[in-house]
C-alpha positions in Angstrom: -93.2 -99.9 20.4 -92.8 -99.2 24.2 -90.8 -102.3 24.6 -88.7 -102.3 21.3 -87.0 -98.8 22.9 -86.8 -100.5 26.2 -84.9 -103.0 24.6 -83.1 -100.0 22.8 -81.9 -98.4 25.8 -80.9 -102.1 27.8 -78.8 -103.2 25.0 -77.1 -99.4 24.9 -77.3 -99.1 28.5 -73.4 -99.1 29.1 -72.6 -96.7 26.4 -75.5 -94.4 27.7 -74.2 -94.7 31.4 -70.5 -93.3 29.8 -72.1 -90.6 28.3 -74.0 -89.8 31.2 -71.1 -90.1 33.5 -68.7 -87.7 31.0 -71.1 -84.6 30.6 -71.2 -85.2 34.8 -67.8 -84.6 35.0 -67.6 -81.8 32.2 -70.1 -79.9 34.6 -68.0 -80.7 37.5 -64.9 -79.5 35.9 -66.1 -76.3 34.7 -67.9 -75.5 38.3 -64.4 -76.3 39.7 -62.6 -74.0 37.2 -65.0 -71.0 37.8 -65.2 -71.3 41.8 -60.8 -70.9 41.6 -60.8 -68.3 39.0 -63.6 -66.3 41.2 -61.4 -67.5 44.6 -57.9 -66.8 43.0 -58.1 -64.4 40.1 -54.6 -63.0 40.7 -53.1 -66.1 39.8 -54.0 -65.3 35.9 -52.6 -61.6 35.8 -49.7 -60.9 33.9 -46.2 -62.3 35.2 -44.5 -59.2 34.4 -44.8 -57.4 37.4 -41.4 -56.0 38.7 -41.7 -56.5 42.4 -40.5 -60.1 43.3 -42.9 -60.8 46.2 -46.1 -60.4 44.2 -45.1 -62.2 41.6 -44.0 -65.2 43.8 -47.3 -65.1 45.5 -48.8 -65.4 42.3 -47.1 -67.9 40.8 -47.9 -69.9 44.6 -51.6 -69.0 44.2 -51.4 -70.3 40.6 -49.6 -73.9 41.6 -52.6 -74.3 44.3 -54.8 -73.6 41.4 -53.3 -76.5 39.0 -53.3 -78.6 42.0 -57.1 -78.4 42.8 -57.7 -79.0 38.9 -55.5 -82.2 39.0 -57.4 -83.2 41.9 -60.8 -83.0 40.4 -59.5 -84.7 37.4 -57.7 -87.2 39.0 -60.8 -88.3 40.9 -63.3 -88.1 37.3 -60.6 -90.4 35.8 -61.4 -93.4 38.7 -64.8 -92.8 38.3 -64.6 -93.2 34.4 -61.9 -96.2 35.1 -64.5 -98.3 37.8 -67.4 -97.7 34.7 -64.8 -99.0 32.1 -63.4 -102.0 34.4 -66.8 -103.0 35.3 -68.2 -103.2 31.6 -65.1 -105.1 30.7 -66.0 -107.8 33.2 -70.1 -107.4 31.5 -67.8 -108.8 28.5 -65.8 -111.2 29.5 -69.0 -113.1 31.5 -71.0 -112.6 28.3 -68.0 -114.2 26.3 -66.7 -117.2 28.9 -67.7 -120.6 28.4 -70.1 -120.9 31.5 -72.0 -118.2 30.0 -72.3 -119.4 26.9 -73.7 -123.0 28.5 -76.0 -121.4 30.5 -77.6 -119.8 27.9 -77.8 -123.1 26.3 -79.4 -125.2 28.5 -82.2 -122.3 28.5 -83.4 -124.0 25.3 -83.1 -127.2 24.2 -84.6 -126.5 20.9 -82.5 -123.8 19.4 -79.2 -123.5 22.2 -77.3 -123.2 18.6 -79.2 -120.0 17.6 -79.4 -118.5 21.2 -75.5 -119.4 21.5 -74.8 -117.1 18.2 -77.1 -114.8 18.7 -75.5 -113.8 22.4 -72.2 -113.8 21.0 -73.3 -111.8 18.2 -74.9 -109.0 20.3 -71.5 -109.2 22.7 -69.3 -109.0 19.1 -71.3 -105.7 18.3 -71.2 -104.3 21.7 -67.4 -104.9 21.4 -67.3 -102.8 18.3 -69.4 -100.3 19.4 -66.9 -99.4 22.1 -64.5 -99.6 19.9 -65.5 -97.0 17.4 -66.9 -94.6 20.3 -65.3 -91.8 21.4 -64.6 -91.7 25.3 -66.2 -88.5 27.0 -62.8 -89.2 29.3 -60.5 -88.8 26.7 -60.2 -84.4 26.6 -59.4 -84.7 30.5 -56.9 -87.2 30.1 -54.9 -84.9 27.5 -55.6 -82.0 30.2 -54.2 -83.5 32.6 -51.3 -84.4 30.6 -50.9 -80.4 29.3 -50.7 -79.7 33.3 -48.1 -81.8 33.7 -45.9 -80.5 31.1 -46.6 -77.1 32.5 -45.4 -78.5 35.5 -42.0 -80.2 34.2 -41.3 -76.9 32.5 -41.8 -74.9 35.6 -39.2 -77.2 37.1 -36.8 -76.8 34.5 -37.3 -73.4 34.6 -36.3 -73.5 38.2 -33.5 -75.9 37.6 -32.0 -72.9 35.0 -31.9 -70.5 37.5 -30.4 -72.8 39.9 -27.2 -73.2 37.5 -27.3 -69.7 37.1 -27.2 -69.0 40.6 -24.6 -71.7 41.4 -22.4 -70.1 38.4 -22.5 -67.1 40.8 -21.3 -68.7 43.5 -18.9 -70.1 41.5 -17.7 -66.9 40.2 -17.1 -65.7 43.8 -14.8 -68.4 44.4 -12.6 -67.8 41.7 -9.5 -65.1 43.3 -9.4 -62.0 41.9 -7.0 -61.8 39.2 -9.1 -64.8 37.5 -12.4 -62.5 38.0 -10.9 -60.1 36.0 -9.6 -62.0 32.9 -12.9 -64.1 33.0 -14.7 -60.5 33.3 -12.5 -59.1 30.0 -13.1 -62.6 28.1 -17.2 -61.3 28.4 -16.5 -57.4 27.2 -14.7 -58.6 24.2 -17.4 -61.3 23.4 -19.6 -57.8 23.8 -17.6 -55.5 21.7 -17.3 -53.6 24.8 -13.7 -51.9 25.0 -11.7 -53.5 27.7 -9.4 -51.0 29.5 -7.0 -51.9 31.8 -7.7 -51.3 35.8 -11.6 -51.2 34.8 -13.9 -53.7 36.0 -16.3 -55.1 39.0 -13.5 -54.9 41.5 -11.6 -51.6 40.6 -14.4 -49.2 39.4 -15.1 -46.6 40.8 -18.3 -44.4 40.0 -17.2 -40.3 39.9 -19.1 -38.1 42.9 -20.8 -36.2 40.6 -22.3 -37.2 37.1 -23.8 -34.5 34.7 -25.5 -34.7 31.2 -24.9 -31.6 28.9 -27.9 -30.4 27.4 -26.6 -28.5 24.4 -30.1 -26.7 23.4 -28.4 -24.1 21.3 -28.6 -26.2 18.1 -31.9 -28.1 18.3 -34.4 -27.3 21.5 -36.1 -30.0 21.8 -39.9 -29.5 23.3 -40.4 -29.3 27.2 -42.2 -32.3 27.4 -39.6 -34.6 25.8 -36.9 -33.1 28.0 -39.5 -33.6 30.9 -39.1 -37.5 30.0 -35.3 -37.7 29.3 -35.2 -36.5 33.1 -37.1 -40.1 34.5 -34.6 -41.8 32.1 -31.6 -40.0 33.5 -32.4 -40.2 36.9 -33.0 -44.1 37.0 -29.7 -44.2 35.1 -27.7 -42.7 37.9 -27.1 -39.2 36.6 -27.3 -35.9 39.3 -27.5 -33.0 37.0 -27.7 -31.1 34.0 -24.7 -28.9 32.3 -27.5 -26.9 30.0 -26.5 -24.3 27.4 -28.9 -22.1 26.3 -27.2 -19.8 24.0 -29.9 -18.0 22.3 -32.5 -20.1 23.3 -32.7 -18.4 26.4 -35.6 -15.8 27.2 -33.2 -12.5 27.5 -35.5 -9.4 28.4 -34.3 -5.9 28.6 -30.9 -4.8 26.4 -30.4 -8.7 25.5 -34.3 -8.8 24.3 -32.5 -9.3 21.1 -30.2 -11.9 21.8 -33.0 -14.8 22.1 -33.6 -16.7 18.9 -38.0 -16.0 17.2 -37.9 -19.5 18.7 -36.2 -19.1 22.1 -38.3 -21.0 25.2 -40.7 -19.0 27.3 -39.9 -18.5 30.6 -43.3 -20.5 31.9 -41.8 -23.3 30.3 -38.2 -23.3 31.7 -39.8 -22.7 34.9 -41.6 -26.0 34.3 -38.5 -27.9 33.1 -36.5 -26.6 36.2 -39.2 -27.4 38.9 -39.4 -31.2 37.1 -35.6 -30.9 37.6 -36.0 -30.3 40.9 -38.5 -33.2 41.8 -35.4 -36.0 40.8 -33.3 -34.0 42.9 -30.8 -32.5 40.0 -28.2 -30.3 40.4 -28.3 -27.8 37.8 -25.3 -26.0 36.2 -25.8 -22.9 33.4 -23.3 -22.8 30.9 -22.9 -19.3 29.4 -19.8 -18.3 27.2 -18.2 -15.7 28.2 -15.1 -15.0 25.8 -15.2 -17.3 22.5 -18.4 -18.9 21.0 -20.2 -15.7 21.1 -21.1 -15.8 17.6 -24.9 -15.7 18.6 -24.8 -12.4 19.9 -21.7 -10.9 17.8 -23.4 -11.6 14.6 -26.3 -8.6 15.3 -25.2 -5.2 14.2 -26.0 -3.9 17.3 -23.6 -5.9 19.1 -20.8 -6.1 16.3 -18.6 -3.3 17.9 -17.5 -5.5 20.6 -15.8 -8.0 18.1 -12.3 -8.7 18.6 -11.9 -8.5 14.9 -14.7 -7.0 12.3 -14.8 -9.9 10.3 -15.4 -12.8 12.5 -17.9 -12.8 15.5 -16.2 -15.7 17.5 -14.8 -13.9 20.2 -15.2 -10.6 22.2 -12.8 -8.0 23.0 -12.1 -8.0 26.6 -10.7 -4.8 26.8 -13.6 -2.5 26.3 -16.2 -1.4 28.6 -18.9 -1.8 26.8 -18.0 -5.9 26.6 -17.6 -6.3 30.1 -20.8 -4.6 30.8 -22.5 -6.8 28.3 -21.3 -10.3 29.8 -22.2 -9.0 33.4 -25.3 -8.4 32.0 -25.6 -11.5 30.4 -24.7 -13.7 33.5 -26.9 -11.5 35.8 -30.1 -12.5 33.5 -28.9 -16.3 33.5 -27.9 -16.7 37.2 -31.0 -15.0 38.7 -33.9 -16.7 36.8 -32.0 -20.3 38.2 -31.5 -19.0 41.6 -35.1 -17.8 42.4 -35.6 -22.0 42.2 -33.7 -22.8 44.2 -34.5 -20.1 46.7 -37.7 -21.5 47.3 -38.8 -23.4 49.7 -41.1 -25.8 47.3 -38.6 -27.0 45.8 -35.1 -29.1 45.9 -33.3 -27.3 43.0 -29.4 -27.5 43.9 -27.5 -25.1 42.1 -23.6 -24.7 43.4 -21.7 -23.9 40.2 -21.8 -21.4 36.8 -19.5 -22.1 33.6 -18.2 -19.8 32.0 -17.1 -21.4 28.9 -13.7 -19.8 27.6 -12.8 -22.7 25.7 -11.6 -22.1 21.6 -10.9 -18.2 21.7 -9.1 -18.6 18.7 -8.6 -14.7 18.0 -6.9 -13.1 20.8 -4.9 -9.8 21.1 -5.5 -9.0 17.7 -7.6 -5.8 18.3 -6.2 -2.4 18.8 -6.5 -2.5 22.1 -5.2 -5.5 22.9 -2.3 -6.6 20.7 -0.2 -4.3 23.0 -0.7 -7.4 25.9 0.4 -10.9 25.8 -2.0 -13.4 25.0 -2.1 -15.5 27.9 -2.1 -12.6 30.1 -5.0 -11.2 28.2 -6.9 -14.4 28.8 -6.1 -15.0 32.4 -6.7 -11.5 33.3 -10.2 -12.0 31.5 -10.8 -15.0 33.3 -10.6 -14.3 36.8 -12.2 -10.7 36.2 -15.6 -12.6 35.1 -15.1 -14.8 38.3 -14.6 -12.0 40.7 -17.5 -10.3 39.2 -20.1 -13.7 40.0 -18.1 -14.2 43.2 -19.0 -10.8 44.3 -22.3 -11.5 43.8 -23.4 -14.9 44.5 -20.7 -16.3 47.1 -22.4 -19.6 46.8 -21.8 -20.2 43.3 -18.1 -22.1 42.3 -16.8 -20.8 38.5 -15.7 -23.7 35.8 -14.1 -22.7 32.4 -12.9 -25.3 30.1 -9.0 -25.9 30.1 -8.0 -26.4 26.9 -6.8 -22.6 26.5 -4.8 -23.6 29.5 -3.0 -26.6 28.1 0.2 -24.8 26.8 0.5 -22.0 29.6 3.7 -22.7 31.8 3.2 -23.5 35.5 4.9 -20.3 36.7 2.5 -18.0 34.4 -0.7 -20.1 36.3 0.6 -20.2 39.7 1.5 -16.6 39.2 -2.0 -15.4 38.1 -3.7 -17.6 41.5 -6.3 -18.3 38.8 -6.7 -21.8 41.2 -8.5 -19.1 43.4 -11.0 -18.2 41.1 -12.0 -21.3 39.1 -12.0 -24.7 38.5 -11.2 -26.1 34.9 -13.3 -28.7 33.4 -11.0 -30.8 31.4 -12.8 -32.0 28.0 -11.3 -35.0 25.5 -13.8 -36.9 23.8 -11.4 -39.1 21.6 -9.9 -42.6 22.9 -6.4 -41.1 23.9 -7.0 -39.4 26.7 -3.3 -39.1 27.5 -2.6 -38.2 23.6 -4.3 -34.7 25.1 -3.5 -34.5 28.6 -0.2 -35.5 29.3 1.2 -37.1 32.6 3.2 -33.7 32.9 -0.2 -32.0 32.6 -1.8 -33.3 35.0 1.1 -33.0 37.5 0.6 -28.7 36.7 -2.7 -28.8 36.9 -2.3 -30.2 40.4 -0.5 -27.6 41.3 -2.7 -24.9 40.4 -5.6 -26.6 41.5 -7.0 -28.4 44.4 -9.9 -29.8 42.3 -10.9 -30.4 38.8 -13.8 -31.5 36.4 -13.7 -33.9 33.6 -15.9 -34.1 30.1 -16.2 -36.6 27.9 -19.1 -37.1 25.1 -21.9 -38.8 23.9 -22.7 -37.4 21.0 -21.4 -34.8 18.7 -17.8 -35.3 18.9 -16.5 -37.9 16.0 -18.0 -35.5 13.0 -20.0 -32.0 12.5 -22.6 -33.9 10.2 -23.2 -37.0 11.5 -27.0 -38.7 12.2 -26.6 -41.4 14.5 -23.3 -41.5 17.1 -20.6 -44.1 17.0 -21.4 -46.0 20.1 -18.5 -47.7 21.0 -16.3 -45.1 20.6 -18.2 -42.8 23.1 -18.5 -45.5 25.4 -14.3 -46.5 25.1 -14.0 -42.6 25.9 -16.2 -43.0 28.9 -14.4 -46.2 30.1 -10.9 -44.6 29.7 -12.3 -41.9 31.5 -13.2 -43.5 34.2 -9.6 -45.2 34.1 -7.9 -42.1 33.8 -10.0 -39.9 37.2 -9.1 -43.3 39.7 -5.4 -43.1 38.6 -5.1 -39.3 38.6 -7.4 -37.9 41.1 -4.8 -38.4 44.0 -3.0 -35.8 42.6 -5.7 -33.3 43.7 -6.1 -32.6 47.0 -10.2 -32.5 46.4 -10.2 -35.2 43.7 -11.9 -34.9 40.6 -15.7 -33.2 41.4 -17.2 -35.1 38.9 -17.5 -36.2 35.3 -20.0 -34.4 32.4 -21.2 -36.1 29.4 -21.5 -33.5 26.6 -23.6 -34.0 23.6 -22.6 -31.0 21.3 -25.9 -30.2 18.7 -23.2 -27.7 16.8 -19.9 -27.4 16.4 -20.1 -23.6 16.7 -23.3 -21.3 15.8 -22.7 -21.8 12.6 -22.3 -24.8 11.9 -24.8 -27.2 10.8 -26.5 -30.6 12.9 -24.7 -32.8 14.7 -26.7 -35.9 15.5 -30.0 -35.4 17.1 -30.6 -36.3 20.5 -33.2 -39.1 20.2 -30.7 -40.8 17.9 -27.8 -40.5 20.4 -30.3 -42.3 23.2 -28.5 -45.5 22.9 -25.2 -43.9 23.4 -26.3 -41.6 26.2 -28.0 -44.7 28.2 -25.0 -47.0 27.8 -22.4 -44.0 28.7 -24.2 -43.2 31.4 -25.2 -46.7 33.1 -21.5 -46.9 33.1 -20.5 -44.4 34.5 -23.0 -44.2 37.1 -21.3 -47.8 38.1 -17.7 -47.0 37.5 -17.6 -50.3 34.9 -19.7 -52.0 32.3 -21.7 -54.4 33.8 -22.2 -57.5 31.8 -24.3 -59.2 34.1 -27.8 -58.2 32.8 -29.2 -58.0 36.0 -26.6 -55.6 37.4 -26.9 -53.4 34.2 -28.9 -50.6 35.0 -29.3 -50.2 31.1 -32.1 -52.4 30.7 -33.9 -50.8 33.5 -35.2 -48.3 30.6 -35.6 -50.6 28.1 -38.9 -52.3 27.2 -37.4 -55.8 24.6 -39.9 -58.6 24.2 -36.9 -61.3 24.9 -34.9 -61.8 27.6 -31.9 -60.7 27.2 -29.4 -62.9 29.1 -26.3 -64.3 28.0 -25.8 -67.4 30.3 -29.5 -68.8 28.9 -29.3 -67.9 25.0 -25.5 -68.5 24.8 -25.1 -65.3 23.0 -24.3 -61.4 24.2 -27.1 -59.9 25.6 -25.4 -56.8 23.9 -23.0 -56.9 20.8 -21.2 -53.5 20.0 -19.2 -53.4 16.8 -16.4 -51.3 15.7 -16.6 -48.0 13.9 -20.1 -48.9 13.9 -23.6 -47.1 15.4 -25.4 -50.5 15.2 -26.1 -52.7 17.8 -29.5 -55.3 17.8 -30.4 -54.6 21.4 -31.7 -51.0 20.4 -32.8 -51.7 17.4 -35.2 -54.5 19.2 -36.2 -52.9 21.9 -38.4 -49.8 23.1 -37.3 -46.5 25.2 -37.4 -43.0 24.9 -36.6 -42.0 20.9 -36.4 -45.4 19.9 -38.7 -45.3 17.0 -36.7 -42.1 15.5 -32.9 -44.3 16.4 -34.5 -46.7 14.4 -35.6 -44.9 11.7 -32.7 -43.0 11.8 -30.7 -46.6 10.8 -33.1 -47.1 8.0 -32.9 -43.7 6.4 -28.6 -43.9 7.0 -28.9 -47.3 4.9 -31.0 -46.2 2.2 -29.0 -42.9 1.6 -25.9 -45.2 1.3 -27.7 -47.4 -1.1 -28.6 -44.2 -3.1 -25.1 -42.7 -3.1 -23.7 -46.2 -4.5 -26.5 -46.4 -7.1 -25.6 -42.8 -8.3 -21.6 -43.0 -7.9 -22.0 -46.2 -10.3 -24.7 -44.7 -12.4 -22.7 -41.3 -12.9 -19.4 -40.9 -11.8 -18.3 -44.8 -12.8 -20.3 -44.5 -16.0 -19.4 -45.0 -19.1 -22.8 -43.3 -20.8 -23.9 -40.7 -17.8 -19.7 -39.0 -17.7 -19.7 -35.2 -17.5 -18.0 -36.0 -20.9 -20.9 -37.4 -22.1 -23.6 -34.8 -20.8 -20.7 -32.1 -21.8 -21.1 -33.4 -25.6 -24.4 -34.9 -25.4 -23.2 -37.7 -26.9 -24.6 -41.2 -25.4 -26.2 -44.5 -26.0 -30.2 -44.1 -25.1 -31.0 -47.4 -24.1 -28.2 -47.7 -22.1 -29.1 -44.1 -20.8 -33.0 -45.4 -20.1 -31.6 -48.8 -18.2 -29.1 -47.1 -16.0 -31.6 -44.6 -14.5 -34.6 -46.8 -14.3 -34.5 -46.8 -10.7 -34.1 -43.5 -10.3 -37.7 -42.3 -10.1 -38.4 -45.4 -7.5 -35.3 -43.8 -5.1 -37.2 -40.5 -5.4 -40.5 -41.7 -4.5 -39.1 -43.5 -1.5 -36.6 -40.5 0.1 -39.9 -38.0 -0.2 -41.8 -40.9 2.1 -39.2 -41.0 4.3 -38.9 -37.1 4.7 -42.6 -36.9 5.6 -42.3 -40.0 8.7 -39.1 -37.9 9.9 -41.7 -35.2 9.8 -43.8 -37.3 11.8 -41.6 -38.9 14.5 -39.8 -35.7 15.3 -43.9 -33.8 15.4 -43.2 -34.6 19.4 -39.6 -33.8 19.7 -38.8 -30.4 17.6 -40.5 -27.6 16.3 -40.8 -27.2 12.5 -37.6 -25.1 12.0 -35.3 -28.2 13.5 -37.4 -31.1 11.5 -36.8 -28.6 8.5 -33.6 -28.4 8.9 -32.9 -31.9 9.5 -34.5 -32.9 6.4 -33.2 -30.0 4.2 -29.5 -31.4 5.8 -30.1 -35.3 5.2 -32.2 -36.0 2.7 -33.3 -32.8 0.4 -29.5 -32.9 -1.0 -29.6 -36.4 -2.1 -32.9 -36.1 -3.8 -31.6 -32.8 -5.9 -28.9 -35.0 -6.7 -31.5 -38.2 -8.2 -33.4 -34.9 -9.7 -30.2 -33.9 -11.6 -29.7 -37.5 -12.5 -33.1 -37.8 -14.1 -32.8 -34.5 -15.9 -29.4 -35.2 -16.9 -31.0 -38.6 -18.7 -33.2 -36.6 -20.2 -31.1 -34.3 -21.9 -28.7 -37.5 -23.2 -32.4 -39.0 -24.6 -33.5 -35.8 -27.3 -30.5 -36.8 -29.4 -31.5 -38.7 -32.8 -28.6 -38.1 -34.7 -24.4 -38.0 -33.9 -21.7 -36.4 -35.2 -18.5 -38.4 -36.3 -15.5 -38.4 -34.4 -13.6 -37.0 -33.4 -15.7 -34.9 -30.6 -14.9 -31.3 -30.6 -13.0 -29.8 -27.7 -14.5 -28.6 -24.7 -13.9 -24.7 -23.9 -13.0 -25.0 -20.5 -9.9 -26.6 -21.5 -8.7 -23.6 -23.4 -9.6 -21.6 -20.4 -7.9 -23.3 -18.3 -4.8 -23.0 -20.4 -4.5 -26.6 -20.7 -4.0 -26.7 -24.4 -3.5 -23.9 -26.8 -4.2 -23.0 -30.3 -8.3 -22.9 -29.5 -10.0 -24.3 -33.1 -12.8 -22.6 -33.8 -15.1 -25.1 -33.3 -15.9 -25.5 -29.5 -18.0 -27.2 -27.1 -19.6 -24.5 -24.0 -20.0 -26.6 -20.7 -23.3 -27.3 -20.3 -23.7 -29.6 -17.3 -26.5 -29.6 -15.0 
């Protein structure tokens, strides 16, 4: 038995040696992997670091690890090759004629049998060698995989070199050729092309403020603090804050504050965070028009310009001036306490007193004896004088629209240029349609410096859900061109640009676009304004600093623009695919917008354009039951979808707004469509109740005679019973 085992091992000695060698090599490879992973653990970290030096070091260390592995595998392959060569030499010796002759000479009586047995054993060994798996085969594949990875890295480096070459070629172009190339790339992206704005001519405004309109939908302080970080990254230098009834007023003005107004501790936390970012703060307090939040209350109603409208205050009453001075005092002193603290760096150099859109002026018995322009100028200068006499460090700003129709003589005579700085606001894509060159010249002769105001939301529709990004971007780029052109008219130029984001058109209006749905518009316009032009290079555009994308937005690699804007549209694939502050609600708003449009089209087809569910069918209860059921079979499904979307809106907005803003959003955008679907179901149910119908002609509706559209009303009439 022992002899048989020895013979079995002897016959399979080559296979056994190959197997043992393979086990040893696998052990060596595992040992090398563990050693290198312990020695260089940083090479296997994520390559998503924003620090390029650390990334280069990691890549270099990773290449050294790959070299060690390749060296070990090469040595192992050489050992395997030597074993395989030895096996092949044994096979050749067994099959050679001399070997067969030597074997035959050892046994003269049975030579044929011995040679045949030797040949059979050799062939059997060769057959087994062909069928047996090669232990080092997986190592050969591993080496090939490493070669592929190395080639991919070389290709990546080559692509980056090509991009660098393209950049070098761009530097060799003339200024005109570079501008043409730049404008062509803008057109591919859908970004508005404005003459005179480009990488070589663009100039960022000195101050870049973002308007926070807190009166319409007061966001939670936690969300606003997150927003500050984004604004700072994109180049904002300060905030224009409009509180209205969200400010925590005290004393005789306590009733001005809404029941969900901010607490002083919350605003203190917010302003301290603004100070940490080095922001300039500019409060906005309306002092003439847009005082609905105060004059709507009975205790302040006597100060109205006309009894039926709380829009404007009467500037001729002493109690009006006392009220406005107290209003300004509480807001200004609350903010200045953070400026005076040595532990903060909050800056406040300006106060905005509004004075725009004063629709009702010179109408009360005290004011109608004066000219409108004179009343306005006197009131503005009175407010400015009060502020400068108490807080000399503050400059006073007003909106400019009430100054536009005034003559140069009237403006110069009033000396208003010594009291205030106008903030010129235009939110359309044609600045000169509102502010003509003549008006620019007039302003330049009155004021030494001015401000400009663009918009990132709340300007293209009083009830929009999502702002049209391309229009807002064009408005801001056109303002950059106008500021470059007209700034030289003023001795001190433009002070800065404010990106406004209105939440309501006035106190009584419904909500405009919510702030999280307008984040794409805000960050696109702000990054453009901060640079002075829209950068087509994704590496150079600050927009991508605040986006977390699952793809690399580089048009030079994919051949497609990294951002695509569309005319009269709020949609952009970049903001639908990437993550950022407010991205979930923005993407939800897109889905809600599409679903509401689908349902409106459905209702229009089922009701307005229907021959079986029109108002005539409902008025006479005369229709085909089967067709009515077929046309309304999707109504219940749409109802359930909208209810689900309402709950989703509540979940997404819970960490941004209070329950009142969430409820108003749902009631404004979703609930009306739910009511329309419920009405559609009720009408279908009413039409489906009939089982017998009258002969034609059907009776004439009573409403026809009530409106005197027909004469001689018959005895049989039909009353309007539409739901």
